[in-house]
Structure formats: C-alpha cells, structure tokens
N, C-alpha and C positions, 0 to 999 in steps of 0.2 A: 504493500500500500504506500509506503514511504517513497519507493522508487517511482511509482506511477505519479504521485503528487509532484515529485521533483521534476519529472519529465513535463508535466502539464504546466508548471510554473515557468520552466525554461522555454517551453514552446510558445508561451503567450506573446512575448514580444515579437517573435517571428510571424505569428498569425496576424498580429496587428499591423505589420508593415504594409501588406497589400491594401488594407482598409485605409491606412493613412495616405498612401499614394493615390487611391481612388478619390478620397476627399479633396486632396490638393488639385486633382484634375477636374473636379466637378464644375467649377466656374468656367474654365476654358471649354469643356465639353458642352456646357449649356449655351455658352455664347456662340459656339460654332453651329450647334443644332438650331438655335433660334435665328442665326444670321444677324445678331444684334449685340453690340457692346454699348452699355450705358456709361457715360463719362461725365464726371463732375467738372465744372469749370467756373472760375470766379467772375469772368466776363468784365472785369474792371481793372485791368493791369496792362495797358498798352506798352509795347506792341505785341506782347505775348497773347493777350486776349482783350477784346473790347467789342462793344456793340456800335455799329455804324449803319445808319439808314435802316434800323430795325433788324440788322443781321449780325450774327456773331462772326467775328473776324479775328485775324492775327496769326502770329507764328504758330502757336499751339494748335489752332484750329486747322491750319494747313497740314501740320505734321500728323495730328490725330486722324484726319480724313485719309491721309496716305497710309497710315498704319492699318486703318480699317480696310482700305482697298487691298492691301497686301495680305491681310488675314482673310479676306473674302467675306467680310461682315459689314453691316451698316453701323455708323456711329450715331447714337442718340445723345445729343448734348443736353445736359441739365445745368442750368445756371443757378449757382448757389453762392451766397456771400462767402468771401474767403475764410472768415473766422469759423464757418460751419462746415467747411469742406471735409476735414478729416473725419468728423462725426458722421457725415453722409456716407463715407466709404466704410467705416468700421461697422455701421449699423446695417449695411447691405442695401442702402438706397441706390447706390451706383456700384458698378463693377470696377471702375478705375478712376483715377484723377489725372487729367492732363491740364495742368494749370500753373505752370512755372513754379512748382513747389521746390524750394531749396532744401537741401539735406541739412538736418541738425540732429544731434544725438537724441534729443527728446522726441522729435518726430519719428526717427528711425526705430524707436522702441515701440511705437504704436502702429506704423504702417511700413510696407515695403517700398524700396526705391529701386528704380531701374538703373542701369549704367547711365552716367550723365549724358544728356543730349545737348546741354549748354553749360558753359563755364562762365560764371559771372562774378560780381563782387560788390560789396557795400561801398557806397560813396555818398556825397551830398551835393545838392544844387543850392546855389546861394546868389544873392545880388552882388554886383561888383564891389559895392562899398562895404561889404561884410568880410572881415578878415577870417578866412577859413581855409585851411589846407590839411590839417591833421585832425583825427578824432578828438584829441585833447582840446581843440579849439571850439568844441561844442559848449564848453563851460560858460555859463551865464547867458546862454542864448535861448530863444523860443524856437523849438524844433518841431517840424511837422513830420508825421509818419502815417503810413496806411495801416489800418487795423489788421492784425494777424500775420503781417509780413515779416521777413527776416530783418528788414530795416527797423521796424518797431522793436523787435527783440534786441537788436544790436544796441539801440539807444537805451532801452529800459534796463537791460542787464549790465551795461558797462558805464552809463553816464547819467542815469536818472538822478543821482545825488548831486550832480554838479550843474545840470542845465537849469535854466530859469523856469521853463515850462515845456511840457510835451503836449502837442495838440494832435489828436487822432482823427483820421478821415476814413470813411468807408470806401471812398472812391479816390484813386490817386490823382486824377486831374484836378480835383477840388483842392488838394494840398498844394499843387503848383500855382493855382490861381491865388490862393492866400499868400503864398510866398511873393508872387509878383506885385501884389498890392500892399505888401508890407505888414501883414498880420503875423507872419513868421519871419525868421531870419535865415532859415535853411530848411531843406527837406531831405531826409535820409532814406535812400532806397538803393536798388541795384543800379549800377552805372549805365548799362544799355537802356534801361527804362527811362532814366533821367534824360539822357541825351536825345533819345527818340522823341520824347514829349516836348522838350525844348525846341528841337528842330521842326517838328510837325506843326507846332502852334506859333511858330515865328517869334519865340521868346528870346530874341537875341540879347536881351538885357540880363539874362541869367548865365551863370557859370557853373562848372562842375569841378569837383576835386578829382584826384586820382583814386584808384581803388584802395580801400582801406583793409580789406581782407578778401580772400577768395571763397567763392561759393559754387557748389555743383547743383544743377537743376535736373530733376528726374521725373519720370512717370511713376505713379503710385498704384499699388494694389494692396489688398489685405495681406498680411504677413504669411498666412497659410496658403495663399493662392500662388504657389510656386510654379505651377505649370503655365498659368497665364503670364506671370512675370517672365519666364523663360521665353515664351513666344514673343513678348514685347521686346525683350533684349535682342532676340535674333533679328527682328526687323529693324531695330535701331542700328545694329552693326552694319546691316546691308545698306541702310540709308546713308550712313556715313561713308561707306566704301564707294557707293555708286554716285555720290555727289549731291544727293537730294538735300541733306541737311546743310551743306555749305551753300546751296542755292537759296535756302530759306534765310540764312544769315545775311546774304547780300540783299535779299528782297526787303527784309524787315528792319535790319539794323544799319546797313550801309557802313559808315565809318564809326558808328557808335559801338566801339569795342570795349 
C-alpha cells in the first residue's frame, strides 16, 4: 500500500503537466477557433494610439492589425482608460493589450510582456524659459503627467518630495496644452510621444530634454497565456526581420527618436 501511494504521489505532477499545457493553450486555441482577438487599448497616447475623425489610429493600431493578419484573426479593439487596462486583461475582459505598455517590475508581476517592439525613455517637455535638463531639475516645479503612465510613476517614485506640484491628466494632449499656456512648467512622458505631439501640433515654443532612462515597450497577455505570448513573439520577430516595424517607426515617429 505504501508503494502504491508513493507511486501515485510521484505521478501526480507528471499527470498535471498535460493539463497545465492545455490550459496555457486555451486562449490561443479559442482565439484561432473564433477568428477573433480582443485587444485593450488606451486610445489617448499619440502617436502610439489616438482617436482621429472618430477612428482609432496610431503605431499600435497598425502593428496590432498586422499581427492579426499574420495570425489569421480579426482584431477587436476595446478602448479603455489607461489606468484600467491591466485590470481589463487580468479579469478576462480582453485577450491582450497593445497599448504602448512599458515594462516595470511591478507590472511584470501581474501580466506578461512580449519581447520589446519599441525602445523608448522618460524625458520632459518644457518652455524655453524653464531651466530643465536633468531629472534633478524637477525640484520646485509644477509637473504635468498622464495618469497610469511610466512618466507619472517616474515622477511620483523619485521626485514627489521635491516638486512643487504634480498635476495628473487622463489624456496626454491636455497636459501639453496646460504646459503651453503656463499652468505647468514641464510635462514628463516618453520622448517619442513628447516630440511627436510637439511637432504635430506646431508647438515650436516647446523643448524636450534628452532621455533620462531607458524603457522597453511590449504587448501584454495574462501570465499563464504562454502559448498566445509565444505566437505574438514569433510574429514580432518576423516583423522586425522583414522591415515592417522599422517602417512603422518612420511613419509615426520620423526623427522623434
């Protein structure tokens, strides 16, 4: 009896392995069977994603549609405020996030990250009369940030005790507008986003700093959806190799590196 019991206990992990692999493949199998991948997107982070003439547009939208084409499925975009995106994924409301999510240790504990499809970094936009070149120069200033972004986290984690005030915006363009009219002294976000918005809106009166730290941007799935993540990583690698991702860089960022 003791030998049988030991064999049963030893065999249990082996029996569980196929079930675990099946569970991890379920989302990908369901997506392929339905021909549909539901994707969460913040829709307010140009040039990665924004609404123009009532249509969702941007770098992430072009990339997501191409991933769907290569997977042989349709992408159903669901617009969700950035602060609620991770919860929408972990709760099962969407299958994936394609929304310029930058990797952080805290986020990586909750959701999966693909191989980086874009490398970016934190910087600041400011008016020419504001002396700002290093993060330490934020001291004593009114700083604008977008809610839930890596720019907000950078300021709150490292400089909340020394800035004069942090003003939070749900939509990034509103932060730049307040900067331009003098309600804030700088706006902290990723450098390509800052430069794109300054150029697109003819805000020649604004300047940007150099990158203050490096950030990797990835596509997100639930942590146990390893089969879906492997599929996404496979297509990202092909899109880098065949020039599709470099073509998106040229289209959406130009010289905003």
